[in-house]
C-alpha positions in Angstrom: -2.6 11.6 6.7 -5.7 13.7 6.7 -5.5 14.1 3.0 -6.9 10.6 2.4 -8.8 10.3 5.5 -12.5 10.6 3.7 -11.2 9.0 0.5 -12.3 5.6 -0.8 -10.7 4.4 -4.2 -12.5 1.9 -6.2 -10.9 -0.7 -8.5 -12.1 -3.7 -10.6 -11.7 -6.3 -7.9 -10.6 -4.1 -4.8 -11.6 -1.1 -2.9 -9.2 1.0 -0.6 -10.4 2.8 2.2 -8.7 4.8 5.1 -7.5 2.8 7.9 -9.7 3.6 10.8 -9.8 2.5 14.1 -12.5 -0.3 13.5 -10.0 -2.3 11.2 -7.2 -2.1 14.1 -8.2 -5.6 15.7 -8.0 -7.8 12.6 -4.8 -5.8 11.4 -3.3 -6.8 14.9 -4.2 -10.3 14.3 -2.5 -10.4 11.1 0.6 -8.7 12.3 1.2 -11.5 15.0 2.2 -13.9 11.8 6.1 -14.2 11.8 5.9 -14.7 8.1 4.5 -11.4 7.8 6.7 -9.8 10.2 9.7 -11.0 8.5 8.4 -10.2 4.7 7.5 -6.6 6.0 10.3 -6.0 8.4 7.6 -5.4 11.0 8.2 -5.6 14.8 5.0 -7.3 16.7 3.2 -4.5 18.6 0.7 -4.9 21.6 -3.1 -4.1 20.4 -2.6 -0.8 22.6 0.4 0.2 20.4 -1.5 -0.7 17.1 -4.4 1.7 18.0 -1.8 4.4 18.8 -0.1 3.6 15.2 -3.4 3.9 13.7 -3.8 7.3 14.9 -0.1 8.0 13.7 -1.3 7.1 10.2 -4.1 9.2 10.3 -2.3 12.3 11.6 1.1 12.4 10.1 1.5 14.2 6.9 4.4 12.1 5.5 2.4 8.8 5.8 -0.7 7.5 3.7 -2.0 4.2 4.4 -5.4 2.3 2.9 -6.6 -0.9 3.9 -7.7 -3.2 0.9 -11.0 -4.7 0.4 -12.2 -7.6 -1.5 -14.9 -5.9 -3.9 -16.7 -9.1 -4.6 -17.2 -9.8 -1.0 -18.2 -6.2 -0.4 -20.7 -6.1 -3.2 -22.4 -9.2 -1.5 -23.2 -7.2 1.6 -20.4 -8.5 3.6 -19.2 -6.4 6.7 -16.2 -4.3 5.9 -13.8 -5.8 8.4 -14.6 -9.3 6.9 -13.8 -8.1 3.4 -10.2 -7.0 4.4 -7.2 -8.7 2.7 -4.4 -6.4 3.2 -3.0 -2.9 3.3 -0.8 -0.5 1.1 1.3 2.2 2.2 3.3 5.4 1.2 6.1 7.1 3.1 6.6 10.6 1.9 9.6 12.8 1.9 11.3 15.7 0.0 14.3 15.1 -2.4 17.3 17.2 -1.1 18.3 18.1 -4.3 15.1 19.4 -6.1 12.6 19.4 -3.3 10.2 17.3 -5.1 8.1 14.8 -3.2 9.2 11.1 -3.4 7.7 8.4 -1.6 8.5 4.7 -0.6 5.6 2.4 -1.5 4.4 -0.8 0.4 1.7 -3.5 -0.5 0.7 -6.5 1.5 -1.7 -9.0 0.8 -2.2 -10.8 4.6 -5.1 -13.1 3.9 -3.7 -16.2 2.3 -6.9 -17.0 0.4 -6.8 -13.6 -1.1 -3.1 -14.2 -2.6 -2.7 -15.0 -6.2 -5.8 -13.3 -7.4 -4.1 -10.1 -8.7 -5.0 -8.1 -5.6 -1.8 -6.8 -5.0 -1.0 -5.6 -8.2 -4.1 -3.9 -8.7 -4.1 -2.4 -5.2 -0.7 -0.8 -5.3 -1.3 0.4 -8.8 -4.3 2.3 -7.4 -2.0 3.7 -4.6 0.9 4.5 -7.1 -1.9 6.5 -9.2 -3.5 8.4 -6.2 0.0 9.4 -5.3 0.8 10.8 -8.7 -2.6 12.4 -9.1 -3.3 13.8 -5.5 -0.1 13.9 -3.6 2.1 15.0 -6.3 4.7 12.3 -6.1 7.3 12.2 -8.7 9.5 9.3 -7.5 8.9 5.9 -5.9 11.1 3.7 -4.0 10.2 0.3 -2.9 12.3 -1.8 -0.3 11.8 -5.4 -0.4 13.1 -8.0 2.2 15.6 -10.6 0.6 13.5 -13.7 -0.3 10.4 -11.9 -1.1 10.5 -13.0 -4.6 6.5 -12.1 -5.3 6.9 -8.6 -4.4 10.3 -8.2 -6.4 8.6 -9.5 -9.4 5.4 -7.2 -8.7 7.3 -3.9 -8.7 9.4 -5.0 -11.6 6.3 -5.8 -13.8 5.1 -2.1 -12.7 8.4 -0.5 -14.1 10.5 -0.3 -11.1 14.2 -1.0 -11.3 16.9 -2.1 -9.3 18.6 0.7 -7.4 20.7 -0.9 -4.8 21.0 -4.0 -2.2 21.6 -3.7 1.4 23.3 -6.9 2.9 23.2 -5.0 6.4 19.2 -4.7 6.1 18.8 -7.6 4.1 16.6 -5.8 1.4 16.6 -4.7 -2.2 15.6 -1.1 -3.2 14.0 -0.6 -6.4 12.9 2.6 -7.8 10.4 4.3 -10.3 10.1 8.0 -11.8 7.3 8.1 -14.1 7.4 10.0 -17.2 3.6 10.8 -17.6 0.7 11.3 -15.3 -1.2 9.2 -15.2 0.9 6.1 -16.6 -0.4 3.6 -18.9 1.5 1.0 -16.9 -0.6 1.8 -13.9 -4.1 2.2 -16.0 -3.4 -1.1 -17.6 -3.5 -2.8 -14.2 -6.7 -1.1 -13.1 -9.6 -1.6 -15.6 -11.6 0.8 -13.6 -10.8 3.2 -10.9 -12.5 6.0 -9.0 -11.7 8.2 -5.9 -15.0 8.7 -4.0 -15.7 10.6 -0.7 -16.4 7.5 1.8 -18.6 9.4 4.2 
């Protein structure tokens, strides 16, 4: 979406930046992994299709995505592409009953060496907080493929609760309706956060 196109979100250990054309080749290499395809429920795309998808992420008002960067490496002066470790996404829709904005949240730490460092928890916390403060989201869902235990534990830790299971799609849906904005459960995971213009 255009709303976040000039936004950089700075956390304690990660920095979130909009998904730009320069990020596509590395992202495309990540998604050649059958393991990541399975965990994210994704289909492999050609590089050309990936470029088209990047444009869709930028232009579509119902989709928000950020690339996750390793802040330590970024502060060392490494190229932004070399600092990429994953991405986080929101798919927005309107609740049919009350017209409020709801979103499906996703998180992926693609770089193996970046896992187990808390990057995923911090990045998704930043994204959820951004959704609350900027996009007026009132309810979140997370659909997690069967067997993706780390993601299940992550969202449960953030306060998401089990809503349903689908044997057909082999996924579990978790839901979270924050009572207050911003919520302490997110702020406790950030240590620091800041929204900046990235241009």
